[in-house]
C-alpha positions as CSV (number, residue, x, y, z in Angstrom):
1,M,-3.3,121.2,-54.6
2,R,-3.7,120.2,-58.4
3,G,-0.6,118.1,-57.8
4,E,-2.1,116.4,-54.5
5,A,-5.2,115.8,-56.0
6,H,-3.6,114.0,-58.4
7,R,-1.4,112.2,-56.6
8,A,-4.9,110.8,-54.8
9,R,-6.7,109.8,-58.1
10,R,-3.1,107.5,-58.9
11,E,-3.6,104.4,-60.9
12,P,-3.5,101.6,-58.8
13,T,0.3,99.2,-58.8
14,R,-0.6,95.6,-60.6
15,S,-0.8,94.0,-57.6
16,E,-3.3,96.3,-56.0
17,G,-5.2,96.0,-59.9
18,R,-5.3,91.7,-59.7
19,R,-6.5,91.7,-55.7
20,R,-9.3,94.1,-56.9
21,S,-9.8,92.1,-60.4
22,G,-9.7,88.9,-58.1
23,A,-12.2,90.2,-55.5
24,R,-14.9,91.4,-58.5
25,L,-14.7,87.8,-60.0
26,V,-15.1,86.0,-56.4
27,L,-18.3,88.7,-55.9
28,V,-19.5,87.8,-59.3
29,R,-19.4,83.7,-58.9
30,T,-20.6,84.5,-55.2
31,C,-23.5,86.0,-56.4
32,A,-24.1,83.3,-59.7
33,V,-24.0,80.2,-56.5
34,A,-26.9,82.0,-54.7
35,I,-28.8,82.7,-58.2
36,A,-28.4,79.3,-58.7
37,L,-29.3,78.0,-54.8
38,L,-31.9,79.9,-54.9
39,S,-33.2,78.7,-58.5
40,V,-33.6,75.5,-57.3
41,A,-34.9,75.9,-53.8
42,C,-38.2,78.0,-55.3
43,G,-38.6,74.8,-57.1
44,G,-36.3,75.6,-60.9
45,D,-34.3,73.3,-61.7
46,S,-30.1,72.4,-61.7
47,P,-28.4,72.6,-64.7
48,D,-27.8,68.4,-64.8
49,Q,-31.6,67.6,-64.5
50,P,-33.0,65.4,-67.5
51,T,-34.7,67.4,-70.2
52,A,-38.1,64.1,-70.4
53,V,-39.2,62.2,-67.6
54,D,-41.7,59.7,-66.9
55,V,-44.8,61.0,-65.2
56,H,-48.1,58.8,-63.0
57,V,-51.6,60.2,-64.2
58,A,-54.2,59.1,-62.3
59,Y,-57.7,59.4,-63.1
60,V,-60.8,58.7,-60.6
61,S,-64.5,58.8,-62.9
62,R,-67.5,60.7,-61.4
63,L,-69.4,59.7,-63.8
64,P,-72.9,58.8,-63.1
65,A,-74.0,54.9,-62.8
66,G,-76.2,54.1,-65.5
67,C,-76.7,55.4,-68.8
68,P,-78.6,58.5,-69.3
69,D,-77.9,59.3,-73.2
70,Q,-77.6,55.6,-74.3
71,A,-81.3,56.3,-76.1
72,N,-79.7,59.9,-78.0
73,P,-79.0,58.8,-81.5
74,C,-75.7,59.6,-81.7
75,Y,-74.9,57.0,-78.8
76,P,-74.2,54.1,-80.7
77,M,-71.6,55.8,-83.2
78,C,-69.9,57.2,-79.6
79,A,-69.5,53.8,-78.3
80,H,-68.5,52.7,-81.2
81,H,-65.8,55.7,-82.1
82,N,-63.9,55.3,-78.1
83,A,-64.3,51.7,-78.0
84,P,-62.3,49.4,-77.3
85,A,-59.0,51.4,-77.7
86,G,-60.4,55.0,-75.9
87,L,-62.3,53.6,-72.8
88,Q,-60.6,55.5,-70.4
89,A,-57.5,57.7,-71.4
90,V,-54.7,60.4,-71.5
91,V,-54.8,62.2,-75.3
92,P,-51.2,64.5,-74.9
93,L,-51.2,67.7,-76.9
94,W,-47.2,67.6,-77.8
95,G,-47.1,64.8,-80.1
96,A,-47.1,61.6,-77.3
97,D,-49.0,58.9,-77.6
98,T,-52.7,58.5,-76.5
99,L,-52.5,56.2,-73.0
100,R,-54.8,54.3,-72.6
101,L,-55.4,53.5,-68.7
102,T,-56.3,50.5,-67.0
103,E,-58.5,50.2,-63.9
104,V,-56.6,49.8,-60.8
105,S,-59.7,50.1,-58.4
106,A,-63.6,50.8,-58.8
107,G,-63.6,54.0,-61.1
108,R,-59.6,54.6,-60.3
109,Y,-57.7,54.0,-63.2
110,E,-53.8,55.2,-63.7
111,G,-51.1,54.5,-66.4
112,V,-47.8,56.7,-66.8
113,L,-46.8,59.1,-69.7
114,P,-43.5,58.1,-70.4
115,M,-40.9,60.8,-71.4
116,V,-43.2,64.0,-71.2
117,P,-40.5,66.9,-71.7
118,T,-39.6,69.0,-68.9
119,N,-40.4,73.1,-68.3
120,T,-42.1,73.8,-70.8
121,A,-46.0,74.6,-71.3
122,L,-47.6,71.1,-72.5
123,R,-51.3,70.1,-72.1
124,L,-53.7,66.7,-72.1
125,Y,-56.8,66.2,-71.7
126,G,-59.2,62.6,-70.6
127,R,-61.2,60.9,-72.8
128,D,-63.4,58.5,-71.0
129,I,-66.1,56.1,-72.7
130,G,-68.9,56.6,-69.9
131,M,-69.6,60.9,-71.4
132,C,-70.9,58.8,-74.5
133,C,-73.4,58.4,-71.6
134,V,-73.9,62.1,-70.6
135,D,-73.4,63.9,-73.7
136,A,-73.3,61.4,-76.7
137,C,-72.9,63.9,-79.3
138,N,-70.4,65.6,-78.5
139,Y,-68.6,63.7,-76.5
140,P,-66.8,66.5,-74.4
141,P,-63.7,66.0,-73.0
142,V,-62.4,65.0,-69.4
143,L,-61.0,67.9,-68.1
144,E,-61.6,67.1,-64.3
145,D,-60.1,64.7,-62.2
146,I,-56.9,63.7,-63.4
147,L,-53.6,63.8,-61.4
148,L,-50.5,63.5,-62.7
149,N,-48.1,63.0,-59.9
150,G,-50.6,63.1,-57.2
151,I,-51.6,66.5,-58.2
152,K,-54.7,67.0,-59.5
153,L,-55.2,69.5,-62.6
154,T,-56.9,72.4,-62.6
155,K,-55.6,75.3,-65.1
156,V,-58.5,74.3,-68.1
157,V,-57.0,76.0,-71.4
158,R,-59.7,76.7,-74.6
159,D,-57.4,78.7,-77.0
160,G,-54.4,77.3,-79.1
161,L,-55.4,74.2,-79.3
162,P,-55.7,71.9,-82.1
163,A,-58.5,71.3,-84.5
164,G,-61.9,69.4,-82.9
165,V,-60.1,69.7,-79.4
166,T,-62.5,72.3,-77.1
167,A,-61.0,72.4,-73.7
168,A,-57.3,71.2,-72.8
169,L,-55.3,71.0,-69.1
170,E,-51.9,72.7,-68.9
171,F,-49.4,72.1,-67.4
172,S,-45.1,71.8,-67.2
173,V,-43.1,69.2,-65.6
174,T,-39.9,70.2,-63.9
175,G,-36.5,67.5,-63.9
176,S,-37.4,66.3,-60.7
177,G,-41.0,65.4,-60.9
178,A,-42.7,68.6,-60.1
179,I,-45.9,69.2,-61.4
180,R,-46.8,73.0,-62.2
181,Q,-49.8,74.7,-63.4
């Protein structure tokens, strides 16, 4: 009896071992391809996508007409500090230069942020000289109505920001240009 059990557990021949090893390799490769395909299908990037992409920015100002805060003693300094370079702009917090937006129609401003790093959490905020008319002493950042590649940014963060920045919008961009929040 002992001999029969021992024979049943014999070592595989070389050709049997190669077949099993080859089958395992095929299984591992198949799983790797399936995971990669699922990752791309679920919005992931393939390894050959770029590490930085240009991103289209649009800002639609909803500030009220007129300037109710113009009599505020802070108004002259606010307007002086933010004109002309900061009329309507996007301020990236990852080290890129501030992007001054161009008016393309009444209240709509656009531009392109070049070489935005992909697949990493990034933050930015908007500046609109019109905010001097709303809150001249504090000049809050613009956190509404900023779109990247057609996607409206909505995730507001208030922690871990540079000194003087009270809030920002957080997002990431994939190598294919898809915006995530």
